[in-house]
PDB file as gemmi writes it, atoms N, CA and C in Angstrom:
CRYST1    1.000    1.000    1.000  90.00  90.00  90.00 P 1                      
ATOM      1  N   MET A   1       0.246   8.739   3.578  1.00  0.00           N  
ATOM      2  CA  MET A   1       1.594   8.966   3.101  1.00  0.00           C  
ATOM      3  C   MET A   1       2.602   8.418   4.111  1.00  0.00           C  
ATOM      4  N   ILE A   2       2.259   8.531   5.393  1.00  0.00           N  
ATOM      5  CA  ILE A   2       3.147   8.000   6.432  1.00  0.00           C  
ATOM      6  C   ILE A   2       3.232   6.483   6.311  1.00  0.00           C  
ATOM      7  N   GLY A   3       2.089   5.822   6.090  1.00  0.00           N  
ATOM      8  CA  GLY A   3       2.089   4.372   5.914  1.00  0.00           C  
ATOM      9  C   GLY A   3       2.943   3.948   4.729  1.00  0.00           C  
ATOM     10  N   ALA A   4       2.834   4.671   3.626  1.00  0.00           N  
ATOM     11  CA  ALA A   4       3.645   4.362   2.443  1.00  0.00           C  
ATOM     12  C   ALA A   4       5.121   4.543   2.753  1.00  0.00           C  
ATOM     13  N   GLU A   5       5.445   5.577   3.509  1.00  0.00           N  
ATOM     14  CA  GLU A   5       6.845   5.804   3.871  1.00  0.00           C  
ATOM     15  C   GLU A   5       7.370   4.664   4.740  1.00  0.00           C  
ATOM     16  N   ILE A   6       6.574   4.192   5.684  1.00  0.00           N  
ATOM     17  CA  ILE A   6       6.989   3.080   6.547  1.00  0.00           C  
ATOM     18  C   ILE A   6       7.256   1.833   5.714  1.00  0.00           C  
ATOM     19  N   LEU A   7       6.437   1.605   4.714  1.00  0.00           N  
ATOM     20  CA  LEU A   7       6.559   0.411   3.879  1.00  0.00           C  
ATOM     21  C   LEU A   7       7.587   0.545   2.762  1.00  0.00           C  
ATOM     22  N   SER A   8       8.096   1.731   2.515  1.00  0.00           N  
ATOM     23  CA  SER A   8       8.928   1.983   1.335  1.00  0.00           C  
ATOM     24  C   SER A   8      10.301   1.332   1.355  1.00  0.00           C  
ATOM     25  N   SER A   9      10.810   1.001   2.488  1.00  0.00           N  
ATOM     26  CA  SER A   9      12.167   0.444   2.527  1.00  0.00           C  
ATOM     27  C   SER A   9      12.170  -1.079   2.481  1.00  0.00           C  
ATOM     28  N   ARG A  10      11.069  -1.666   2.192  1.00  0.00           N  
ATOM     29  CA  ARG A  10      10.956  -3.125   2.187  1.00  0.00           C  
ATOM     30  C   ARG A  10      11.276  -3.687   0.803  1.00  0.00           C  
ATOM     31  N   ASP A  11      11.831  -4.918   0.805  1.00  0.00           N  
ATOM     32  CA  ASP A  11      12.175  -5.580  -0.450  1.00  0.00           C  
ATOM     33  C   ASP A  11      11.094  -6.540  -0.924  1.00  0.00           C  
ATOM     34  N   SER A  12      10.152  -6.877  -0.073  1.00  0.00           N  
ATOM     35  CA  SER A  12       9.102  -7.826  -0.388  1.00  0.00           C  
ATOM     36  C   SER A  12       8.160  -7.263  -1.453  1.00  0.00           C  
ATOM     37  N   VAL A  13       7.790  -8.096  -2.417  1.00  0.00           N  
ATOM     38  CA  VAL A  13       6.834  -7.699  -3.444  1.00  0.00           C  
ATOM     39  C   VAL A  13       5.501  -7.332  -2.788  1.00  0.00           C  
ATOM     40  N   LEU A  14       5.090  -8.112  -1.814  1.00  0.00           N  
ATOM     41  CA  LEU A  14       3.838  -7.851  -1.117  1.00  0.00           C  
ATOM     42  C   LEU A  14       3.878  -6.507  -0.385  1.00  0.00           C  
ATOM     43  N   LEU A  15       4.977  -6.210   0.274  1.00  0.00           N  
ATOM     44  CA  LEU A  15       5.074  -4.937   0.987  1.00  0.00           C  
ATOM     45  C   LEU A  15       5.194  -3.756   0.032  1.00  0.00           C  
ATOM     46  N   LYS A  16       5.794  -3.970  -1.119  1.00  0.00           N  
ATOM     47  CA  LYS A  16       5.821  -2.897  -2.124  1.00  0.00           C  
ATOM     48  C   LYS A  16       4.401  -2.620  -2.634  1.00  0.00           C  
ATOM     49  N   MET A  17       3.618  -3.686  -2.803  1.00  0.00           N  
ATOM     50  CA  MET A  17       2.224  -3.506  -3.196  1.00  0.00           C  
ATOM     51  C   MET A  17       1.468  -2.776  -2.084  1.00  0.00           C  
ATOM     52  N   ALA A  18       1.734  -3.135  -0.836  1.00  0.00           N  
ATOM     53  CA  ALA A  18       1.093  -2.461   0.296  1.00  0.00           C  
ATOM     54  C   ALA A  18       1.469  -0.980   0.324  1.00  0.00           C  
ATOM     55  N   GLU A  19       2.692  -0.661  -0.015  1.00  0.00           N  
ATOM     56  CA  GLU A  19       3.122   0.743  -0.097  1.00  0.00           C  
ATOM     57  C   GLU A  19       2.303   1.485  -1.158  1.00  0.00           C  
ATOM     58  N   THR A  20       2.144   0.865  -2.324  1.00  0.00           N  
ATOM     59  CA  THR A  20       1.363   1.467  -3.400  1.00  0.00           C  
ATOM     60  C   THR A  20      -0.080   1.697  -2.953  1.00  0.00           C  
ATOM     61  N   VAL A  21      -0.662   0.704  -2.304  1.00  0.00           N  
ATOM     62  CA  VAL A  21      -2.039   0.819  -1.818  1.00  0.00           C  
ATOM     63  C   VAL A  21      -2.148   1.933  -0.784  1.00  0.00           C  
ATOM     64  N   ALA A  22      -1.220   1.967   0.159  1.00  0.00           N  
ATOM     65  CA  ALA A  22      -1.254   3.000   1.204  1.00  0.00           C  
ATOM     66  C   ALA A  22      -1.209   4.397   0.586  1.00  0.00           C  
ATOM     67  N   LEU A  23      -0.466   4.544  -0.466  1.00  0.00           N  
ATOM     68  CA  LEU A  23      -0.279   5.857  -1.086  1.00  0.00           C  
ATOM     69  C   LEU A  23      -1.418   6.249  -2.029  1.00  0.00           C  
ATOM     70  N   THR A  24      -2.110   5.270  -2.596  1.00  0.00           N  
ATOM     71  CA  THR A  24      -3.023   5.612  -3.702  1.00  0.00           C  
ATOM     72  C   THR A  24      -4.470   5.177  -3.537  1.00  0.00           C  
ATOM     73  N   HIS A  25      -4.847   4.465  -2.488  1.00  0.00           N  
ATOM     74  CA  HIS A  25      -6.207   3.931  -2.431  1.00  0.00           C  
ATOM     75  C   HIS A  25      -7.274   4.992  -2.140  1.00  0.00           C  
ATOM     76  N   HIS A  26      -6.876   6.217  -1.803  1.00  0.00           N  
ATOM     77  CA  HIS A  26      -7.850   7.297  -1.641  1.00  0.00           C  
ATOM     78  C   HIS A  26      -7.928   8.205  -2.874  1.00  0.00           C  
ATOM     79  N   GLU A  27      -7.220   7.844  -3.918  1.00  0.00           N  
ATOM     80  CA  GLU A  27      -7.376   8.553  -5.185  1.00  0.00           C  
ATOM     81  C   GLU A  27      -8.725   8.158  -5.769  1.00  0.00           C  
ATOM     82  N   LYS A  28      -9.321   9.038  -6.544  1.00  0.00           N  
ATOM     83  CA  LYS A  28     -10.613   8.747  -7.162  1.00  0.00           C  
ATOM     84  C   LYS A  28     -10.463   8.790  -8.676  1.00  0.00           C  
ATOM     85  N   TYR A  29     -11.238   7.962  -9.336  1.00  0.00           N  
ATOM     86  CA  TYR A  29     -11.124   7.812 -10.778  1.00  0.00           C  
ATOM     87  C   TYR A  29     -11.234   9.142 -11.513  1.00  0.00           C  
ATOM     88  N   ASP A  30     -12.055  10.055 -10.989  1.00  0.00           N  
ATOM     89  CA  ASP A  30     -12.236  11.356 -11.656  1.00  0.00           C  
ATOM     90  C   ASP A  30     -11.174  12.389 -11.273  1.00  0.00           C  
ATOM     91  N   GLY A  31     -10.200  11.987 -10.456  1.00  0.00           N  
ATOM     92  CA  GLY A  31      -9.112  12.889 -10.079  1.00  0.00           C  
ATOM     93  C   GLY A  31      -9.377  13.719  -8.842  1.00  0.00           C  
ATOM     94  N   SER A  32     -10.518  13.522  -8.193  1.00  0.00           N  
ATOM     95  CA  SER A  32     -10.866  14.341  -7.026  1.00  0.00           C  
ATOM     96  C   SER A  32     -10.358  13.777  -5.704  1.00  0.00           C  
ATOM     97  N   GLY A  33      -9.617  12.689  -5.755  1.00  0.00           N  
ATOM     98  CA  GLY A  33      -9.118  12.066  -4.526  1.00  0.00           C  
ATOM     99  C   GLY A  33      -7.824  12.694  -4.038  1.00  0.00           C  
ATOM    100  N   TYR A  34      -7.182  12.001  -3.121  1.00  0.00           N  
ATOM    101  CA  TYR A  34      -5.943  12.503  -2.520  1.00  0.00           C  
ATOM    102  C   TYR A  34      -4.992  11.342  -2.292  1.00  0.00           C  
ATOM    103  N   PRO A  35      -3.721  11.537  -2.139  1.00  0.00           N  
ATOM    104  CA  PRO A  35      -3.038  12.802  -1.880  1.00  0.00           C  
ATOM    105  C   PRO A  35      -2.590  13.552  -3.137  1.00  0.00           C  
ATOM    106  N   ALA A  36      -2.586  12.899  -4.293  1.00  0.00           N  
ATOM    107  CA  ALA A  36      -1.992  13.534  -5.478  1.00  0.00           C  
ATOM    108  C   ALA A  36      -3.020  13.967  -6.529  1.00  0.00           C  
ATOM    109  N   GLY A  37      -4.285  13.609  -6.355  1.00  0.00           N  
ATOM    110  CA  GLY A  37      -5.272  13.946  -7.381  1.00  0.00           C  
ATOM    111  C   GLY A  37      -5.071  13.155  -8.662  1.00  0.00           C  
ATOM    112  N   THR A  38      -4.504  11.972  -8.540  1.00  0.00           N  
ATOM    113  CA  THR A  38      -4.287  11.099  -9.699  1.00  0.00           C  
ATOM    114  C   THR A  38      -5.647  10.643 -10.217  1.00  0.00           C  
ATOM    115  N   GLU A  39      -5.751  10.440 -11.537  1.00  0.00           N  
ATOM    116  CA  GLU A  39      -7.052  10.058 -12.086  1.00  0.00           C  
ATOM    117  C   GLU A  39      -6.937   8.907 -13.061  1.00  0.00           C  
ATOM    118  N   GLY A  40      -8.076   8.264 -13.278  1.00  0.00           N  
ATOM    119  CA  GLY A  40      -8.205   7.221 -14.284  1.00  0.00           C  
ATOM    120  C   GLY A  40      -7.216   6.094 -14.112  1.00  0.00           C  
ATOM    121  N   GLU A  41      -6.722   5.635 -15.251  1.00  0.00           N  
ATOM    122  CA  GLU A  41      -5.818   4.493 -15.231  1.00  0.00           C  
ATOM    123  C   GLU A  41      -4.406   4.857 -14.798  1.00  0.00           C  
ATOM    124  N   ASP A  42      -4.179   6.126 -14.460  1.00  0.00           N  
ATOM    125  CA  ASP A  42      -2.904   6.495 -13.847  1.00  0.00           C  
ATOM    126  C   ASP A  42      -2.857   6.029 -12.397  1.00  0.00           C  
ATOM    127  N   ILE A  43      -4.021   5.751 -11.819  1.00  0.00           N  
ATOM    128  CA  ILE A  43      -4.087   5.165 -10.478  1.00  0.00           C  
ATOM    129  C   ILE A  43      -3.733   3.689 -10.636  1.00  0.00           C  
ATOM    130  N   PRO A  44      -2.814   3.165  -9.835  1.00  0.00           N  
ATOM    131  CA  PRO A  44      -2.451   1.749  -9.971  1.00  0.00           C  
ATOM    132  C   PRO A  44      -3.681   0.842  -9.866  1.00  0.00           C  
ATOM    133  N   LEU A  45      -3.691  -0.211 -10.661  1.00  0.00           N  
ATOM    134  CA  LEU A  45      -4.816  -1.139 -10.702  1.00  0.00           C  
ATOM    135  C   LEU A  45      -5.171  -1.655  -9.311  1.00  0.00           C  
ATOM    136  N   ILE A  46      -4.191  -2.044  -8.520  1.00  0.00           N  
ATOM    137  CA  ILE A  46      -4.468  -2.589  -7.194  1.00  0.00           C  
ATOM    138  C   ILE A  46      -5.215  -1.565  -6.330  1.00  0.00           C  
ATOM    139  N   ALA A  47      -4.895  -0.300  -6.463  1.00  0.00           N  
ATOM    140  CA  ALA A  47      -5.573   0.736  -5.687  1.00  0.00           C  
ATOM    141  C   ALA A  47      -6.999   0.941  -6.184  1.00  0.00           C  
ATOM    142  N   ARG A  48      -7.212   0.839  -7.497  1.00  0.00           N  
ATOM    143  CA  ARG A  48      -8.568   0.983  -8.041  1.00  0.00           C  
ATOM    144  C   ARG A  48      -9.457  -0.176  -7.612  1.00  0.00           C  
ATOM    145  N   ILE A  49      -8.881  -1.376  -7.550  1.00  0.00           N  
ATOM    146  CA  ILE A  49      -9.634  -2.541  -7.074  1.00  0.00           C  
ATOM    147  C   ILE A  49      -9.960  -2.378  -5.594  1.00  0.00           C  
ATOM    148  N   LEU A  50      -8.954  -2.039  -4.810  1.00  0.00           N  
ATOM    149  CA  LEU A  50      -9.152  -1.943  -3.361  1.00  0.00           C  
ATOM    150  C   LEU A  50     -10.038  -0.779  -2.959  1.00  0.00           C  
ATOM    151  N   ALA A  51     -10.109   0.250  -3.759  1.00  0.00           N  
ATOM    152  CA  ALA A  51     -11.020   1.360  -3.450  1.00  0.00           C  
ATOM    153  C   ALA A  51     -12.458   0.845  -3.403  1.00  0.00           C  
ATOM    154  N   ILE A  52     -12.830   0.006  -4.363  1.00  0.00           N  
ATOM    155  CA  ILE A  52     -14.182  -0.558  -4.392  1.00  0.00           C  
ATOM    156  C   ILE A  52     -14.373  -1.519  -3.224  1.00  0.00           C  
ATOM    157  N   ALA A  53     -13.419  -2.417  -3.041  1.00  0.00           N  
ATOM    158  CA  ALA A  53     -13.537  -3.402  -1.964  1.00  0.00           C  
ATOM    159  C   ALA A  53     -13.592  -2.729  -0.594  1.00  0.00           C  
ATOM    160  N   ASP A  54     -12.788  -1.700  -0.413  1.00  0.00           N  
ATOM    161  CA  ASP A  54     -12.735  -0.993   0.872  1.00  0.00           C  
ATOM    162  C   ASP A  54     -14.062  -0.310   1.185  1.00  0.00           C  
ATOM    163  N   VAL A  55     -14.626   0.378   0.221  1.00  0.00           N  
ATOM    164  CA  VAL A  55     -15.904   1.063   0.435  1.00  0.00           C  
ATOM    165  C   VAL A  55     -17.007   0.032   0.665  1.00  0.00           C  
ATOM    166  N   PHE A  56     -17.045  -1.025  -0.136  1.00  0.00           N  
ATOM    167  CA  PHE A  56     -18.064  -2.059   0.037  1.00  0.00           C  
ATOM    168  C   PHE A  56     -17.983  -2.657   1.436  1.00  0.00           C  
ATOM    169  N   ASP A  57     -16.783  -2.998   1.856  1.00  0.00           N  
ATOM    170  CA  ASP A  57     -16.600  -3.569   3.193  1.00  0.00           C  
ATOM    171  C   ASP A  57     -17.001  -2.566   4.272  1.00  0.00           C  
ATOM    172  N   ALA A  58     -16.589  -1.330   4.111  1.00  0.00           N  
ATOM    173  CA  ALA A  58     -16.877  -0.312   5.119  1.00  0.00           C  
ATOM    174  C   ALA A  58     -18.374  -0.102   5.316  1.00  0.00           C  
ATOM    175  N   VAL A  59     -19.131  -0.099   4.235  1.00  0.00           N  
ATOM    176  CA  VAL A  59     -20.557   0.191   4.378  1.00  0.00           C  
ATOM    177  C   VAL A  59     -21.396  -1.039   4.692  1.00  0.00           C  
ATOM    178  N   THR A  60     -20.929  -2.245   4.325  1.00  0.00           N  
ATOM    179  CA  THR A  60     -21.738  -3.445   4.557  1.00  0.00           C  
ATOM    180  C   THR A  60     -21.399  -4.169   5.851  1.00  0.00           C  
ATOM    181  N   CYS A  61     -20.397  -3.704   6.563  1.00  0.00           N  
ATOM    182  CA  CYS A  61     -20.038  -4.319   7.846  1.00  0.00           C  
ATOM    183  C   CYS A  61     -20.436  -3.387   8.987  1.00  0.00           C  
ATOM    184  N   GLU A  62     -20.969  -3.993  10.031  1.00  0.00           N  
ATOM    185  CA  GLU A  62     -21.309  -3.205  11.209  1.00  0.00           C  
ATOM    186  C   GLU A  62     -20.025  -2.755  11.892  1.00  0.00           C  
ATOM    187  N   ARG A  63     -20.048  -1.564  12.389  1.00  0.00           N  
ATOM    188  CA  ARG A  63     -18.937  -0.990  13.150  1.00  0.00           C  
ATOM    189  C   ARG A  63     -19.498  -0.502  14.479  1.00  0.00           C  
ATOM    190  N   PRO A  64     -18.658  -0.269  15.460  1.00  0.00           N  
ATOM    191  CA  PRO A  64     -19.169   0.221  16.745  1.00  0.00           C  
ATOM    192  C   PRO A  64     -19.941   1.536  16.608  1.00  0.00           C  
ATOM    193  N   TYR A  65     -19.634   2.291  15.573  1.00  0.00           N  
ATOM    194  CA  TYR A  65     -20.241   3.608  15.397  1.00  0.00           C  
ATOM    195  C   TYR A  65     -21.345   3.649  14.343  1.00  0.00           C  
ATOM    196  N   LYS A  66     -21.653   2.490  13.693  1.00  0.00           N  
ATOM    197  CA  LYS A  66     -22.694   2.503  12.664  1.00  0.00           C  
ATOM    198  C   LYS A  66     -23.206   1.094  12.391  1.00  0.00           C  
ATOM    199  N   LYS A  67     -24.409   1.032  11.893  1.00  0.00           N  
ATOM    200  CA  LYS A  67     -25.003  -0.231  11.441  1.00  0.00           C  
ATOM    201  C   LYS A  67     -24.546  -0.530  10.019  1.00  0.00           C  
ATOM    202  N   ALA A  68     -24.570  -1.803   9.673  1.00  0.00           N  
ATOM    203  CA  ALA A  68     -24.231  -2.208   8.305  1.00  0.00           C  
ATOM    204  C   ALA A  68     -25.353  -1.808   7.348  1.00  0.00           C  
ATOM    205  N   TRP A  69     -24.953  -1.393   6.155  1.00  0.00           N  
ATOM    206  CA  TRP A  69     -25.929  -1.102   5.103  1.00  0.00           C  
ATOM    207  C   TRP A  69     -26.376  -2.416   4.467  1.00  0.00           C  
ATOM    208  N   PRO A  70     -27.592  -2.461   3.938  1.00  0.00           N  
ATOM    209  CA  PRO A  70     -27.973  -3.598   3.094  1.00  0.00           C  
ATOM    210  C   PRO A  70     -27.094  -3.628   1.839  1.00  0.00           C  
ATOM    211  N   VAL A  71     -26.830  -4.814   1.345  1.00  0.00           N  
ATOM    212  CA  VAL A  71     -25.984  -4.967   0.155  1.00  0.00           C  
ATOM    213  C   VAL A  71     -26.549  -4.157  -1.012  1.00  0.00           C  
ATOM    214  N   GLU A  72     -27.857  -4.152  -1.163  1.00  0.00           N  
ATOM    215  CA  GLU A  72     -28.476  -3.398  -2.264  1.00  0.00           C  
ATOM    216  C   GLU A  72     -28.086  -1.915  -2.213  1.00  0.00           C  
ATOM    217  N   ASN A  73     -28.052  -1.331  -1.024  1.00  0.00           N  
ATOM    218  CA  ASN A  73     -27.653   0.077  -0.882  1.00  0.00           C  
ATOM    219  C   ASN A  73     -26.189   0.267  -1.251  1.00  0.00           C  
ATOM    220  N   ALA A  74     -25.353  -0.685  -0.861  1.00  0.00           N  
ATOM    221  CA  ALA A  74     -23.926  -0.602  -1.193  1.00  0.00           C  
ATOM    222  C   ALA A  74     -23.725  -0.672  -2.705  1.00  0.00           C  
ATOM    223  N   ILE A  75     -24.454  -1.554  -3.367  1.00  0.00           N  
ATOM    224  CA  ILE A  75     -24.343  -1.673  -4.821  1.00  0.00           C  
ATOM    225  C   ILE A  75     -24.838  -0.396  -5.490  1.00  0.00           C  
ATOM    226  N   ASN A  76     -25.906   0.191  -4.959  1.00  0.00           N  
ATOM    227  CA  ASN A  76     -26.382   1.465  -5.509  1.00  0.00           C  
ATOM    228  C   ASN A  76     -25.320   2.547  -5.387  1.00  0.00           C  
ATOM    229  N   LEU A  77     -24.597   2.570  -4.267  1.00  0.00           N  
ATOM    230  CA  LEU A  77     -23.505   3.533  -4.090  1.00  0.00           C  
ATOM    231  C   LEU A  77     -22.414   3.303  -5.131  1.00  0.00           C  
ATOM    232  N   ILE A  78     -22.040   2.053  -5.346  1.00  0.00           N  
ATOM    233  CA  ILE A  78     -21.005   1.742  -6.341  1.00  0.00           C  
ATOM    234  C   ILE A  78     -21.465   2.186  -7.735  1.00  0.00           C  
ATOM    235  N   LYS A  79     -22.727   1.957  -8.041  1.00  0.00           N  
ATOM    236  CA  LYS A  79     -23.259   2.406  -9.336  1.00  0.00           C  
ATOM    237  C   LYS A  79     -23.231   3.928  -9.449  1.00  0.00           C  
ATOM    238  N   GLU A  80     -23.625   4.619  -8.376  1.00  0.00           N  
ATOM    239  CA  GLU A  80     -23.639   6.085  -8.383  1.00  0.00           C  
ATOM    240  C   GLU A  80     -22.233   6.664  -8.535  1.00  0.00           C  
ATOM    241  N   GLU A  81     -21.244   5.988  -7.964  1.00  0.00           N  
ATOM    242  CA  GLU A  81     -19.869   6.486  -7.967  1.00  0.00           C  
ATOM    243  C   GLU A  81     -19.045   5.949  -9.134  1.00  0.00           C  
ATOM    244  N   ARG A  82     -19.663   5.155  -9.978  1.00  0.00           N  
ATOM    245  CA  ARG A  82     -19.010   4.604 -11.168  1.00  0.00           C  
ATOM    246  C   ARG A  82     -18.577   5.763 -12.058  1.00  0.00           C  
ATOM    247  N   GLY A  83     -17.287   5.817 -12.355  1.00  0.00           N  
ATOM    248  CA  GLY A  83     -16.748   6.895 -13.183  1.00  0.00           C  
ATOM    249  C   GLY A  83     -16.343   8.124 -12.385  1.00  0.00           C  
ATOM    250  N   LYS A  84     -16.771   8.218 -11.146  1.00  0.00           N  
ATOM    251  CA  LYS A  84     -16.370   9.322 -10.257  1.00  0.00           C  
ATOM    252  C   LYS A  84     -15.330   8.786  -9.281  1.00  0.00           C  
ATOM    253  N   HIS A  85     -15.783   8.083  -8.262  1.00  0.00           N  
ATOM    254  CA  HIS A  85     -14.859   7.497  -7.292  1.00  0.00           C  
ATOM    255  C   HIS A  85     -14.201   6.240  -7.870  1.00  0.00           C  
ATOM    256  N   PHE A  86     -15.004   5.444  -8.582  1.00  0.00           N  
ATOM    257  CA  PHE A  86     -14.554   4.110  -8.999  1.00  0.00           C  
ATOM    258  C   PHE A  86     -14.337   3.998 -10.504  1.00  0.00           C  
ATOM    259  N   ASP A  87     -13.359   3.185 -10.858  1.00  0.00           N  
ATOM    260  CA  ASP A  87     -13.109   2.810 -12.241  1.00  0.00           C  
ATOM    261  C   ASP A  87     -14.394   2.149 -12.763  1.00  0.00           C  
ATOM    262  N   PRO A  88     -14.997   2.668 -13.828  1.00  0.00           N  
ATOM    263  CA  PRO A  88     -16.269   2.111 -14.298  1.00  0.00           C  
ATOM    264  C   PRO A  88     -16.194   0.638 -14.693  1.00  0.00           C  
ATOM    265  N   ARG A  89     -15.106   0.257 -15.333  1.00  0.00           N  
ATOM    266  CA  ARG A  89     -14.961  -1.149 -15.747  1.00  0.00           C  
ATOM    267  C   ARG A  89     -14.875  -2.058 -14.531  1.00  0.00           C  
ATOM    268  N   LEU A  90     -14.115  -1.634 -13.521  1.00  0.00           N  
ATOM    269  CA  LEU A  90     -13.974  -2.450 -12.314  1.00  0.00           C  
ATOM    270  C   LEU A  90     -15.259  -2.467 -11.489  1.00  0.00           C  
ATOM    271  N   ALA A  91     -15.978  -1.356 -11.470  1.00  0.00           N  
ATOM    272  CA  ALA A  91     -17.272  -1.322 -10.766  1.00  0.00           C  
ATOM    273  C   ALA A  91     -18.226  -2.333 -11.401  1.00  0.00           C  
ATOM    274  N   ASP A  92     -18.256  -2.367 -12.729  1.00  0.00           N  
ATOM    275  CA  ASP A  92     -19.114  -3.322 -13.434  1.00  0.00           C  
ATOM    276  C   ASP A  92     -18.707  -4.759 -13.118  1.00  0.00           C  
ATOM    277  N   LEU A  93     -17.407  -5.034 -13.125  1.00  0.00           N  
ATOM    278  CA  LEU A  93     -16.917  -6.385 -12.811  1.00  0.00           C  
ATOM    279  C   LEU A  93     -17.254  -6.778 -11.382  1.00  0.00           C  
ATOM    280  N   PHE A  94     -17.137  -5.822 -10.457  1.00  0.00           N  
ATOM    281  CA  PHE A  94     -17.479  -6.088  -9.066  1.00  0.00           C  
ATOM    282  C   PHE A  94     -18.950  -6.494  -8.966  1.00  0.00           C  
ATOM    283  N   ILE A  95     -19.819  -5.733  -9.591  1.00  0.00           N  
ATOM    284  CA  ILE A  95     -21.254  -6.014  -9.532  1.00  0.00           C  
ATOM    285  C   ILE A  95     -21.565  -7.355 -10.201  1.00  0.00           C  
ATOM    286  N   GLU A  96     -20.926  -7.630 -11.336  1.00  0.00           N  
ATOM    287  CA  GLU A  96     -21.132  -8.913 -12.024  1.00  0.00           C  
ATOM    288  C   GLU A  96     -20.684 -10.094 -11.167  1.00  0.00           C  
ATOM    289  N   SER A  97     -19.719  -9.875 -10.291  1.00  0.00           N  
ATOM    290  CA  SER A  97     -19.144 -10.936  -9.450  1.00  0.00           C  
ATOM    291  C   SER A  97     -19.733 -10.942  -8.047  1.00  0.00           C  
ATOM    292  N   LEU A  98     -20.821 -10.244  -7.842  1.00  0.00           N  
ATOM    293  CA  LEU A  98     -21.352 -10.043  -6.498  1.00  0.00           C  
ATOM    294  C   LEU A  98     -21.636 -11.346  -5.759  1.00  0.00           C  
ATOM    295  N   ASP A  99     -22.204 -12.346  -6.421  1.00  0.00           N  
ATOM    296  CA  ASP A  99     -22.495 -13.614  -5.731  1.00  0.00           C  
ATOM    297  C   ASP A  99     -21.228 -14.233  -5.158  1.00  0.00           C  
ATOM    298  N   GLU A 100     -20.163 -14.237  -5.954  1.00  0.00           N  
ATOM    299  CA  GLU A 100     -18.889 -14.800  -5.477  1.00  0.00           C  
ATOM    300  C   GLU A 100     -18.300 -13.947  -4.349  1.00  0.00           C  
ATOM    301  N   ILE A 101     -18.411 -12.640  -4.463  1.00  0.00           N  
ATOM    302  CA  ILE A 101     -17.891 -11.733  -3.435  1.00  0.00           C  
ATOM    303  C   ILE A 101     -18.632 -11.946  -2.128  1.00  0.00           C  
ATOM    304  N   LEU A 102     -19.953 -12.086  -2.205  1.00  0.00           N  
ATOM    305  CA  LEU A 102     -20.741 -12.301  -0.992  1.00  0.00           C  
ATOM    306  C   LEU A 102     -20.427 -13.650  -0.352  1.00  0.00           C  
ATOM    307  N   ALA A 103     -20.111 -14.653  -1.151  1.00  0.00           N  
ATOM    308  CA  ALA A 103     -19.720 -15.961  -0.598  1.00  0.00           C  
ATOM    309  C   ALA A 103     -18.408 -15.847   0.174  1.00  0.00           C  
ATOM    310  N   VAL A 104     -17.443 -15.133  -0.385  1.00  0.00           N  
ATOM    311  CA  VAL A 104     -16.165 -14.928   0.305  1.00  0.00           C  
ATOM    312  C   VAL A 104     -16.393 -14.120   1.583  1.00  0.00           C  
ATOM    313  N   LYS A 105     -17.193 -13.072   1.484  1.00  0.00           N  
ATOM    314  CA  LYS A 105     -17.507 -12.237   2.648  1.00  0.00           C  
ATOM    315  C   LYS A 105     -18.121 -13.087   3.750  1.00  0.00           C  
ATOM    316  N   ALA A 106     -19.056 -13.960   3.405  1.00  0.00           N  
ATOM    317  CA  ALA A 106     -19.711 -14.823   4.391  1.00  0.00           C  
ATOM    318  C   ALA A 106     -18.707 -15.753   5.057  1.00  0.00           C  
ATOM    319  N   ASP A 107     -17.770 -16.295   4.275  1.00  0.00           N  
ATOM    320  CA  ASP A 107     -16.740 -17.168   4.853  1.00  0.00           C  
ATOM    321  C   ASP A 107     -15.903 -16.432   5.891  1.00  0.00           C  
ATOM    322  N   PHE A 108     -15.549 -15.189   5.599  1.00  0.00           N  
ATOM    323  CA  PHE A 108     -14.727 -14.436   6.535  1.00  0.00           C  
ATOM    324  C   PHE A 108     -15.503 -13.982   7.759  1.00  0.00           C  
ATOM    325  N   VAL A 109     -16.779 -13.660   7.593  1.00  0.00           N  
ATOM    326  CA  VAL A 109     -17.602 -13.290   8.739  1.00  0.00           C  
ATOM    327  C   VAL A 109     -17.705 -14.468   9.691  1.00  0.00           C  
ATOM    328  N   GLU A 110     -17.916 -15.678   9.137  1.00  0.00           N  
ATOM    329  CA  GLU A 110     -17.989 -16.872   9.970  1.00  0.00           C  
ATOM    330  C   GLU A 110     -16.664 -17.104  10.689  1.00  0.00           C  
ATOM    331  N   THR A 111     -15.548 -16.902  10.004  1.00  0.00           N  
ATOM    332  CA  THR A 111     -14.231 -17.084  10.620  1.00  0.00           C  
ATOM    333  C   THR A 111     -14.032 -16.144  11.790  1.00  0.00           C  
ATOM    334  N   PHE A 112     -14.413 -14.879  11.630  1.00  0.00           N  
ATOM    335  CA  PHE A 112     -14.206 -13.902  12.679  1.00  0.00           C  
ATOM    336  C   PHE A 112     -15.178 -14.061  13.841  1.00  0.00           C  
ATOM    337  N   ASN A 113     -16.322 -14.701  13.599  1.00  0.00           N  
ATOM    338  CA  ASN A 113     -17.308 -14.867  14.660  1.00  0.00           C  
ATOM    339  C   ASN A 113     -17.127 -16.164  15.435  1.00  0.00           C  
ATOM    340  N   GLU A 114     -16.207 -17.011  15.015  1.00  0.00           N  
ATOM    341  CA  GLU A 114     -15.983 -18.284  15.708  1.00  0.00           C  
ATOM    342  C   GLU A 114     -15.140 -18.084  16.947  1.00  0.00           C  
TER     343      GLU A 114                                                      
END                                                                             
């Protein structure tokens, strides 16, 4: 909520989108998220998309405090959370687009490791 407040006085379309994401990307499709308990398609589309991307990135990338999960495990998590944490239609689209997503991910990993 603090991040959304910091971004709220901006006129940029991109920063307004960032404000929306900051405020809503922890909402869950079934309404069990926070800060407002918003559910379903009442959650802005950009936040529903980024919820999937954020979790996928978080679990498939190594962090100082954890090892990266195999992609198969991450996809299983997305399937398990389909309709709960994640918009079912977007979860399906993410899985259908996995080859393209992994190609983009590989490009960015190479960029950061150079």
